[in-house]
C-alpha positions as CSV (number, residue, x, y, z in Angstrom):
1,M,0.0,0.0,0.0
2,T,1.3,3.5,-0.9
3,D,2.5,5.3,2.3
4,I,0.6,8.4,3.3
5,P,1.4,10.7,6.3
6,E,0.2,9.5,9.7
7,I,-2.4,11.3,11.6
8,P,-0.9,12.5,15.0
9,T,-2.3,11.1,18.2
10,D,-1.2,13.7,20.7
11,P,-3.9,15.3,23.0
12,I,-4.2,18.5,20.9
13,A,-4.6,16.6,17.6
14,V,-7.2,14.3,19.1
15,A,-9.1,17.3,20.4
16,A,-8.9,19.1,17.1
17,L,-10.0,16.0,15.2
18,E,-13.0,15.5,17.6
19,L,-14.0,19.1,17.3
20,A,-14.0,18.9,13.5
21,R,-15.7,15.6,13.4
22,S,-18.4,16.5,15.8
23,T,-19.3,19.9,14.2
24,E,-18.7,19.3,10.5
25,N,-20.6,17.0,8.1
26,P,-18.7,13.9,7.1
27,S,-17.7,15.2,3.7
28,V,-16.3,18.4,5.1
29,F,-14.5,16.6,7.9
30,N,-12.8,14.2,5.4
31,H,-11.8,17.3,3.3
32,S,-10.3,18.8,6.4
33,V,-8.2,15.7,7.2
34,R,-7.1,15.4,3.5
35,S,-6.0,19.0,3.6
36,F,-3.6,18.1,6.3
37,L,-2.3,15.1,4.4
38,W,-1.8,17.1,1.2
39,A,-0.1,19.9,3.1
40,T,2.3,17.4,4.7
41,L,3.1,15.9,1.3
42,L,3.6,19.4,-0.1
43,A,6.0,20.3,2.7
44,D,8.1,17.1,1.9
45,H,7.9,18.1,-1.8
46,D,9.1,21.6,-1.1
47,K,11.8,20.4,1.2
48,V,10.7,22.7,4.0
49,T,10.2,20.1,6.9
50,G,13.6,21.2,8.3
51,D,12.8,24.9,8.3
52,A,12.6,26.6,11.7
53,D,9.1,27.9,10.8
54,Y,7.8,24.3,10.1
55,D,5.7,23.1,13.0
56,P,3.7,19.9,12.3
57,T,1.5,20.4,15.4
58,L,0.4,23.9,14.2
59,L,0.0,22.6,10.6
60,F,-2.3,19.8,11.7
61,A,-4.3,22.4,13.8
62,A,-4.7,24.8,11.0
63,T,-5.6,22.4,8.3
64,V,-7.9,20.1,10.3
65,M,-9.8,23.0,11.8
66,H,-9.7,25.4,8.8
67,D,-13.5,24.8,8.1
68,L,-14.9,24.9,11.6
69,G,-16.6,28.1,10.5
70,A,-18.8,26.0,8.2
71,G,-19.8,23.7,11.0
72,S,-22.5,23.7,13.7
73,R,-20.5,25.6,16.3
74,A,-20.2,28.7,14.2
75,P,-23.0,31.2,14.9
76,G,-23.0,33.0,11.6
77,R,-22.3,36.5,12.9
78,Q,-19.0,36.9,11.1
79,R,-17.3,35.4,8.0
80,F,-16.9,31.7,8.3
81,E,-13.1,31.9,8.0
82,V,-13.0,34.2,11.1
83,E,-15.4,32.2,13.2
84,G,-13.5,29.0,12.3
85,A,-10.2,30.7,13.3
86,D,-11.8,31.8,16.6
87,L,-13.0,28.3,17.4
88,A,-9.6,26.9,16.6
89,A,-7.9,29.5,18.8
90,E,-10.1,28.7,21.7
91,L,-9.2,25.1,21.6
92,L,-5.5,25.7,21.3
93,T,-5.5,28.3,24.1
94,E,-7.4,25.7,26.3
95,Y,-4.5,23.3,25.7
96,G,-1.9,25.8,26.7
97,I,-0.4,26.7,23.3
98,A,1.4,30.0,23.5
99,A,-0.4,33.1,22.3
100,A,2.1,33.7,19.5
101,Q,1.6,30.2,18.1
102,V,-2.2,30.4,18.5
103,D,-2.1,33.6,16.5
104,R,-0.2,31.9,13.6
105,V,-2.9,29.3,13.4
106,W,-5.7,31.9,13.7
107,E,-4.2,33.8,10.7
108,A,-3.6,30.7,8.6
109,I,-7.3,29.8,9.0
110,A,-8.7,33.3,8.7
111,I,-6.9,33.9,5.4
112,H,-7.0,30.4,3.8
113,T,-9.4,31.7,1.1
114,S,-7.4,34.8,0.4
115,S,-5.3,34.1,-2.8
116,G,-2.2,36.2,-3.1
117,I,-2.2,37.0,0.7
118,A,-1.9,33.6,2.4
119,E,1.1,32.6,0.2
120,R,3.0,35.7,1.7
121,R,2.2,35.3,5.4
122,G,4.7,32.6,6.2
123,L,5.1,28.9,5.9
124,L,2.1,27.9,8.0
125,A,-0.4,30.1,6.1
126,Y,1.1,29.0,2.8
127,L,0.9,25.2,3.5
128,T,-2.5,25.6,4.9
129,R,-3.9,27.3,1.9
130,E,-2.1,25.1,-0.6
131,G,-3.1,21.9,1.3
132,V,-6.7,23.0,1.0
133,G,-6.1,23.9,-2.6
134,I,-4.7,20.5,-3.5
135,D,-8.0,19.0,-2.4
136,F,-9.6,21.2,-5.2
137,G,-7.1,19.9,-7.7
138,R,-4.4,22.6,-7.5
139,Q,-0.8,21.3,-7.6
140,A,-2.2,17.7,-7.9
141,E,1.1,16.5,-9.3
142,V,2.7,17.0,-5.9
143,V,0.9,14.0,-4.3
144,G,1.5,11.7,-7.3
145,D,0.3,8.1,-6.7
146,R,-0.5,8.6,-3.1
147,A,-3.9,10.3,-4.0
148,G,-5.6,7.0,-4.4
149,A,-4.6,5.8,-0.9
150,V,-5.7,9.1,0.7
151,H,-9.1,9.1,-1.1
152,A,-9.6,5.5,-0.2
153,Q,-9.1,6.3,3.5
154,Y,-11.0,9.6,3.5
155,P,-13.4,9.5,0.5
156,R,-14.7,12.7,-1.0
157,L,-18.4,12.1,-0.5
158,S,-19.3,14.9,-3.0
159,M,-17.1,17.3,-1.0
160,V,-17.4,20.4,-3.1
161,R,-21.2,20.4,-3.1
162,S,-21.3,19.6,0.7
163,L,-18.8,22.4,1.5
164,V,-20.6,24.9,-0.6
165,D,-23.9,24.1,1.0
166,A,-22.3,24.5,4.4
167,I,-20.7,27.8,3.6
168,V,-23.9,29.1,2.0
169,E,-26.0,28.1,4.9
170,H,-23.6,30.0,7.2
171,A,-23.5,33.0,5.0
172,A,-27.3,33.3,4.9
173,R,-27.4,33.9,8.6
174,S,-26.3,37.5,8.6
175,E,-25.0,40.3,6.3
176,A,-21.7,40.3,8.2
177,A,-21.2,36.6,7.4
178,A,-21.4,37.2,3.7
179,P,-19.7,40.5,2.8
180,R,-19.6,41.4,-0.9
181,Y,-16.6,39.8,-2.7
182,S,-15.8,37.5,0.1
183,T,-15.8,33.8,-0.7
184,A,-19.0,33.2,1.2
185,G,-20.7,36.3,-0.1
186,E,-20.0,35.3,-3.7
187,L,-21.0,31.7,-3.2
188,L,-24.3,32.8,-1.6
189,R,-25.0,35.2,-4.5
190,E,-24.2,32.7,-7.2
191,R,-26.3,30.0,-5.5
192,Q,-29.3,32.4,-5.2
193,Q,-29.0,33.6,-8.8
194,D,-27.9,30.6,-10.7
195,G,-28.5,27.6,-8.4
196,V,-24.9,26.5,-8.9
197,T,-21.6,28.2,-8.0
198,R,-18.5,28.5,-10.0
199,M,-16.7,26.4,-7.4
200,E,-19.1,23.5,-8.1
201,L,-18.7,23.9,-11.9
202,A,-14.9,24.0,-11.6
203,A,-15.0,20.7,-9.7
204,A,-15.9,18.9,-12.9
205,Q,-12.4,20.0,-14.2
206,S,-10.5,18.8,-11.1
207,P,-8.4,15.7,-11.4
208,W,-10.3,14.5,-8.2
209,G,-13.8,15.3,-9.4
210,S,-16.3,16.6,-6.9
């Protein structure tokens, strides 16, 4: 069987996994875990695992909890990225992670949909955004023949549609949750106008499908 990265079993990782599993639908949860696996493979590919800024604990936290804002714990009073970052920060603070490290995870989650910004905010923000992006088909060549093993263990379950549904549901709760030109705001507008979003249409062109 093709080797894929191991899921950590330390108390923080277990708590992050449980929070994601208990508040996200199964499709979004699998996407969150795959994002960590892709990000880890990308770190190996980019040869950055020896860098001082590379922290696998923080990477796991940022990737596995990046969509908490699209889950049941998010109230819908702010953008889903921000509410997800707040929820992740609460958990990490509860487990005694230093404020500066918590802030790095908060930022990586809060800007993971911000193309052109996340890539310039340090290694953690870059790997988090690109790990998520690989699950949408960007840089698919990085993971090579390991994609099959990852998808077998964490199947897609119509991920794009499920994630868009969750983001749109959150965005519809308040104007502040769906500001114009934000990811959520645009997905909500497209769903209301056309019944389908560009993200869903683009999934058909992804090497992974939906």
